[in-house]
C-alpha positions as CSV (number, residue, x, y, z in Angstrom):
1,X,41.8,9.4,19.8
2,X,38.3,8.4,18.9
3,X,37.6,5.0,18.8
4,X,35.6,2.9,15.6
5,X,34.6,-0.3,14.2
6,X,33.6,-0.5,10.7
7,X,31.7,-3.6,9.3
8,X,29.4,-4.6,6.8
9,X,26.4,-6.7,8.1
10,X,23.4,-8.5,6.3
11,X,20.5,-7.1,8.2
12,X,18.3,-9.9,9.0
13,X,15.3,-8.3,10.8
14,X,14.0,-6.7,7.7
15,X,13.6,-8.7,4.0
16,X,12.3,-7.2,0.6
17,X,9.3,-8.8,-1.4
18,X,11.9,-11.0,-2.6
19,X,12.9,-12.3,0.6
20,X,16.3,-11.0,0.3
21,X,17.8,-8.8,3.1
22,X,19.6,-5.4,3.0
23,X,23.7,-4.9,3.7
24,X,24.3,-2.1,5.5
25,X,27.6,-0.6,7.0
26,X,27.7,-0.7,10.5
27,X,29.6,2.3,12.3
28,X,30.5,2.6,15.6
29,X,32.1,5.3,16.9
30,X,32.8,6.0,20.9
31,X,30.4,3.5,21.9
32,X,27.4,5.8,19.1
33,X,26.3,3.2,16.2
34,X,24.9,4.3,12.8
35,X,23.6,1.9,10.1
36,X,24.7,2.9,6.8
37,X,22.6,1.1,3.6
38,X,24.3,0.1,0.9
39,X,21.5,-0.4,-1.3
40,X,22.5,-3.8,-1.9
41,X,20.2,-7.0,-1.2
42,X,20.8,-10.4,-0.6
43,X,19.7,-13.8,0.5
44,X,21.1,-15.3,3.8
45,X,22.6,-17.6,2.1
46,X,24.4,-15.6,0.2
47,X,26.0,-13.8,2.3
48,X,29.0,-14.5,4.7
49,X,29.3,-12.7,7.8
50,X,33.1,-13.8,8.5
51,X,34.6,-12.1,5.5
52,X,32.0,-9.4,5.0
53,X,31.4,-10.5,1.4
54,X,28.4,-12.0,-1.0
55,X,29.2,-15.0,-2.4
56,X,27.3,-17.8,-4.8
57,X,25.3,-14.7,-7.1
58,X,26.2,-14.2,-10.4
59,X,27.5,-10.4,-9.8
60,X,28.8,-11.4,-6.2
61,X,32.5,-9.5,-7.2
62,X,30.6,-6.1,-8.4
63,X,28.7,-6.1,-5.5
64,X,31.4,-7.0,-3.1
65,X,33.6,-4.3,-4.5
66,X,30.8,-1.5,-4.0
67,X,30.5,-2.5,-0.6
68,X,34.3,-2.9,0.1
69,X,34.7,0.5,-1.5
70,X,31.9,2.3,0.7
71,X,33.7,0.8,3.7
72,X,37.2,2.0,2.3
73,X,35.5,5.6,1.8
74,X,33.8,5.7,5.4
75,X,37.4,5.1,7.0
76,X,39.6,7.3,5.0
77,X,36.7,10.5,6.6
78,X,37.3,9.0,9.4
79,X,40.9,9.0,9.7
80,X,41.0,12.3,8.1
81,X,39.0,13.4,11.2
82,X,41.5,11.8,13.2
83,X,44.4,13.9,11.6
84,X,43.0,16.8,11.6
85,X,41.9,16.3,15.8
86,X,38.1,17.1,14.7
87,X,35.5,15.3,16.4
88,X,33.2,13.4,14.1
89,X,30.0,10.9,15.2
90,X,28.3,8.0,13.5
91,X,25.7,9.9,12.9
92,X,27.4,12.5,11.3
93,X,29.5,10.1,8.8
94,X,26.4,8.4,7.8
95,X,24.6,11.8,6.8
96,X,27.4,12.8,4.7
97,X,27.5,9.7,2.9
98,X,23.8,9.3,2.3
99,X,23.8,12.4,0.7
100,X,20.8,14.2,2.5
101,X,19.6,15.9,5.3
102,X,18.1,12.9,7.6
103,X,16.3,16.4,9.6
104,X,14.7,17.2,6.3
105,X,11.3,15.7,6.6
106,X,11.4,15.4,2.4
107,X,14.9,14.3,1.9
108,X,14.2,11.8,4.2
109,X,11.0,10.6,2.7
110,X,12.3,10.3,-0.2
111,X,14.9,7.8,1.1
112,X,11.9,6.1,3.0
113,X,10.3,5.5,0.2
114,X,13.3,3.7,-1.7
115,X,13.4,1.5,1.1
116,X,10.1,0.3,1.3
117,X,9.6,0.1,-2.4
118,X,9.5,-3.7,-2.6
119,X,7.4,-3.7,1.0
120,X,4.3,-1.5,0.2
121,X,1.6,-1.5,-2.8
122,X,2.4,1.0,-5.5
123,X,-0.5,3.2,-4.7
124,X,0.5,3.7,-1.3
125,X,3.8,4.5,-2.3
126,X,2.0,7.1,-4.8
127,X,0.1,8.6,-2.0
128,X,2.9,9.6,0.1
129,X,4.4,11.4,-2.7
130,X,1.2,13.0,-3.3
131,X,0.9,13.4,0.5
132,X,4.2,15.3,0.6
133,X,3.7,17.3,-2.3
134,X,0.6,19.0,-0.3
135,X,2.8,19.8,2.7
136,X,5.2,21.0,0.1
137,X,2.7,23.5,-1.0
138,X,1.5,24.3,2.8
139,X,5.1,25.2,3.6
140,X,6.2,26.9,0.5
141,X,9.2,24.8,-0.3
142,X,11.2,21.8,1.1
143,X,13.0,23.5,3.6
144,X,11.0,21.9,6.3
145,X,13.1,20.3,9.5
146,X,11.2,17.5,11.6
147,X,12.0,19.6,14.7
148,X,10.0,22.7,13.4
149,X,6.7,20.6,13.1
150,X,5.3,21.4,16.7
151,X,1.5,20.9,17.9
152,X,0.9,24.7,17.3
153,X,2.6,23.9,13.2
154,X,0.1,20.8,12.9
155,X,-2.4,23.6,14.0
156,X,-1.8,25.7,11.4
157,X,-1.5,23.0,8.5
158,X,-5.1,22.2,9.4
159,X,-6.5,24.9,9.5
160,X,-5.0,25.4,6.0
161,X,-6.5,22.0,4.7
162,X,-9.8,22.4,6.3
163,X,-9.9,26.1,4.4
164,X,-9.8,24.0,1.3
165,X,-12.6,22.3,2.4
166,X,-11.1,19.0,1.7
167,X,-12.9,16.2,3.3
168,X,-12.4,14.8,7.0
169,X,-11.3,11.5,6.1
170,X,-8.3,13.3,3.2
171,X,-7.1,15.4,6.2
172,X,-6.8,12.3,8.2
173,X,-5.3,10.5,5.6
174,X,-2.9,13.4,5.1
175,X,-1.6,13.6,9.1
176,X,-1.8,9.6,8.7
177,X,1.4,9.7,6.2
178,X,3.0,12.5,8.7
179,X,2.8,10.5,11.4
180,X,4.0,7.7,9.6
181,X,7.0,9.3,8.6
182,X,7.8,10.6,12.0
183,X,7.7,7.4,13.0
184,X,10.0,6.0,10.6
185,X,12.5,8.7,12.0
186,X,12.0,7.7,15.5
187,X,12.4,4.1,14.8
188,X,15.9,5.4,13.4
189,X,16.8,7.7,15.9
190,X,17.0,10.5,13.7
191,X,14.6,12.4,16.0
192,X,13.2,11.6,19.3
193,X,10.1,14.2,19.7
194,X,6.5,13.1,18.4
195,X,4.2,16.2,18.6
196,X,1.1,14.3,17.3
197,X,1.0,12.9,21.1
198,X,0.5,16.4,21.9
199,X,-2.0,17.4,20.1
200,X,-5.8,16.6,18.5
201,X,-5.8,14.8,15.6
202,X,-8.2,14.4,12.8
203,X,-10.4,11.4,13.2
204,X,-11.4,8.9,10.5
205,X,-15.3,8.5,9.7
206,X,-15.9,5.1,8.7
207,X,-17.8,6.1,5.2
208,X,-21.3,4.6,4.2
209,X,-20.2,2.0,1.9
210,X,-22.7,1.6,-1.2
211,X,-22.9,-1.7,-3.1
212,X,-25.8,-2.8,-6.2
213,X,-28.3,-4.5,-6.0
214,X,-29.4,-7.8,-8.3
215,X,-31.3,-4.9,-10.8
216,X,-28.5,-2.4,-10.6
217,X,-26.6,-4.8,-11.3
218,X,-28.8,-6.2,-14.5
219,X,-28.8,-2.0,-15.5
220,X,-25.3,-2.4,-15.8
221,X,-25.3,-5.6,-17.8
222,X,-27.6,-4.5,-20.5
223,X,-25.2,-1.0,-20.6
224,X,-22.4,-3.4,-22.0
225,X,-24.8,-4.2,-24.4
226,X,-25.8,-1.1,-25.4
227,X,-23.3,1.4,-25.3
228,X,-21.1,2.7,-28.5
229,X,-18.4,4.1,-25.8
230,X,-15.5,1.9,-25.7
231,X,-14.4,3.2,-22.6
232,X,-17.8,3.2,-21.2
233,X,-18.4,-0.7,-22.0
234,X,-14.9,-1.5,-21.3
235,X,-15.3,0.2,-17.7
236,X,-18.3,-1.8,-17.3
237,X,-17.6,-4.9,-18.5
238,X,-14.5,-5.3,-16.2
239,X,-16.7,-3.5,-13.4
240,X,-18.7,-6.8,-13.8
241,X,-15.8,-9.0,-13.4
242,X,-15.3,-7.2,-9.7
243,X,-18.6,-7.5,-9.1
244,X,-19.3,-11.4,-9.9
245,X,-15.9,-12.4,-8.0
246,X,-15.0,-10.0,-5.4
247,X,-11.4,-9.6,-7.2
248,X,-9.7,-6.2,-6.3
249,X,-9.5,-4.1,-9.0
250,X,-5.3,-4.5,-9.1
251,X,-6.9,-8.4,-10.1
252,X,-8.9,-7.0,-12.8
253,X,-5.6,-6.3,-15.0
254,X,-4.0,-9.6,-14.2
255,X,-7.3,-11.7,-14.6
256,X,-7.2,-14.6,-17.4
257,X,-9.7,-16.1,-18.8
258,X,-7.7,-18.7,-20.2
259,X,-5.2,-19.2,-17.0
260,X,-7.8,-18.1,-14.3
261,X,-10.8,-20.8,-14.9
262,X,-10.9,-24.4,-14.8
263,X,-13.0,-26.9,-15.6
264,X,-16.4,-24.7,-14.4
265,X,-14.3,-22.9,-11.5
266,X,-12.6,-19.7,-11.2
267,X,-9.4,-19.5,-9.5
268,X,-9.7,-16.6,-7.4
269,X,-6.3,-16.5,-5.2
270,X,-3.4,-18.5,-4.9
271,X,-2.8,-19.2,-0.9
272,X,0.5,-19.2,0.4
273,X,0.9,-22.9,0.4
274,X,0.5,-22.8,-3.5
275,X,-3.0,-23.8,-3.6
276,X,-6.0,-22.0,-5.1
277,X,-8.7,-20.7,-3.5
278,X,-11.8,-21.4,-6.4
279,X,-15.5,-21.1,-6.7
280,X,-18.0,-22.0,-9.2
281,X,-18.9,-19.8,-12.0
282,X,-21.8,-17.7,-11.4
283,X,-24.4,-16.4,-14.0
284,X,-23.3,-12.8,-13.8
285,X,-19.1,-13.8,-14.5
286,X,-20.5,-16.6,-17.3
287,X,-22.7,-14.0,-19.0
288,X,-19.6,-11.9,-18.8
289,X,-17.0,-14.3,-20.2
290,X,-17.9,-13.2,-23.7
291,X,-17.6,-9.4,-23.1
292,X,-14.3,-10.1,-21.4
293,X,-13.4,-12.4,-25.0
294,X,-14.4,-9.2,-27.2
295,X,-13.2,-6.0,-24.5
296,X,-9.5,-6.2,-23.4
297,X,-9.0,-4.2,-20.2
298,X,-6.3,-1.3,-21.4
299,X,-7.3,1.6,-19.4
300,X,-5.7,3.0,-16.1
301,X,-7.5,2.6,-12.6
302,X,-8.5,6.4,-12.6
303,X,-10.2,6.5,-15.7
304,X,-12.0,3.2,-14.4
305,X,-13.5,5.6,-11.4
306,X,-14.1,8.1,-13.8
307,X,-16.2,6.8,-15.5
308,X,-18.4,4.5,-13.4
309,X,-19.8,8.0,-12.1
310,X,-20.2,8.5,-15.5
311,X,-22.2,4.6,-16.1
312,X,-24.4,5.5,-12.8
313,X,-25.2,9.0,-13.8
314,X,-26.6,7.7,-17.0
315,X,-28.5,5.0,-15.5
316,X,-30.0,7.1,-12.5
317,X,-28.1,4.9,-9.8
318,X,-27.9,7.6,-7.2
319,X,-25.2,5.7,-5.3
320,X,-21.3,6.7,-5.1
321,X,-19.8,4.1,-7.3
322,X,-16.0,2.9,-7.6
323,X,-14.4,0.3,-8.8
324,X,-14.6,-1.4,-5.1
325,X,-18.0,-1.3,-4.9
326,X,-18.2,-4.1,-7.4
327,X,-15.9,-5.8,-4.7
328,X,-18.3,-4.6,-2.2
329,X,-21.2,-5.9,-4.2
330,X,-20.1,-9.2,-4.2
331,X,-19.6,-9.2,-0.3
332,X,-23.2,-8.2,0.0
333,X,-25.7,-8.7,-2.6
334,X,-24.0,-12.0,-4.0
335,X,-22.6,-13.3,-0.6
336,X,-24.5,-12.2,2.5
337,X,-27.8,-11.8,1.3
338,X,-28.2,-15.2,-0.8
339,X,-26.7,-17.0,2.7
340,X,-23.9,-17.7,1.7
341,X,-21.6,-17.4,5.6
342,X,-19.4,-15.2,6.5
343,X,-16.4,-17.5,6.4
344,X,-16.8,-18.7,3.2
345,X,-17.1,-15.0,2.1
346,X,-13.6,-13.9,3.9
347,X,-12.0,-17.1,2.5
348,X,-13.1,-16.4,-1.4
349,X,-12.0,-12.3,-0.6
350,X,-8.5,-13.3,1.3
351,X,-9.6,-11.4,4.3
352,X,-10.5,-12.4,7.8
353,X,-14.0,-13.0,9.4
354,X,-13.7,-10.2,11.6
355,X,-13.2,-7.8,8.2
356,X,-15.6,-9.6,6.5
357,X,-18.4,-9.0,9.4
358,X,-17.2,-5.7,10.3
359,X,-17.0,-4.1,6.4
360,X,-19.6,-5.9,5.0
361,X,-22.1,-8.4,6.6
362,X,-23.3,-5.9,9.3
363,X,-24.9,-3.8,6.3
364,X,-27.2,-6.7,5.1
365,X,-30.8,-5.9,6.6
366,X,-31.7,-7.9,3.7
367,X,-29.9,-11.0,5.1
368,X,-31.5,-10.2,9.0
369,X,-34.5,-10.0,8.0
370,X,-34.6,-12.9,5.8
371,X,-33.2,-15.2,8.7
372,X,-35.4,-13.8,11.4
373,X,-38.7,-14.1,9.1
374,X,-37.6,-17.8,8.4
375,X,-37.0,-18.9,11.8
376,X,-39.7,-17.1,13.7
377,X,-42.5,-18.3,11.2
378,X,-45.3,-20.2,13.1
379,X,-44.6,-18.6,16.2
């Protein structure tokens, strides 16, 4: 006779983006525990641990019916096993009711992505999917378990990726995603082995980050006036928004002249306490506002990055330009080179001072020359 308990609990160790917590069915069989996700999320104040029920929400009746039904079905499965005198474990129950083989890396990743979809950026989730597709192509299908991935297997995978002449950093990114998935499976106690600790993993190499000079910015501005291509014009206009404000490309799509420009200042970003970080409107943004009023941003991020390369070629700017180059240009050309402190720049960009110095201020040789020459004048 097996000893078991079933209890619906609110998992308060991990919330989603709305500060709601997942409801799990905790299964304990002969002291072994497993947690079966119900797919339901509620706030702490909406859960009764004593009654194992949701309270105070509009659809509480439906949610409670669904989670109690899951608990009843698990109970029947345990009871049937007892009557048939067949051994059953908590992990086996979880696997049966999750509808997926948790040892299969693709099925596990599908569920993992669903679990973290409210906690990661959409682009990050898209990268997980793309990176797993690369793994699927190498494996020749989705029949791949965690246990099959050994240091020798990793060696073959990396060799195949290198044979495609992929960049070193992209190979590193593919391995990084794979390691992330392994760590998630280990955290859930599905696996214990971590083959990456016995393998020489690809190392990330920090790329040289290009930024535009003031003369190159003026070329972009002139291009917005002269080009007749509506897509190229749209790309250039909103690239100038990134240059003049330091905003990320995701913020370009949300930017509103009416909502984010008040009393001659730009509302750059909101803090957690509800206050806004603001900055004066600089000349580049001031000249660009009429263009933004005339041209709305409607193209996708991928198209923007593709067209930026076209614009760079047309203007004979021999630099690798992406949407992030605008943010980098703001930090270096508009802040570091103009004498704005790293503390102020970091505050405007929403990053730490150390990140600001490491990624932006250290590349400004012009700032170094300007400050040292001024300080040493007359020695």
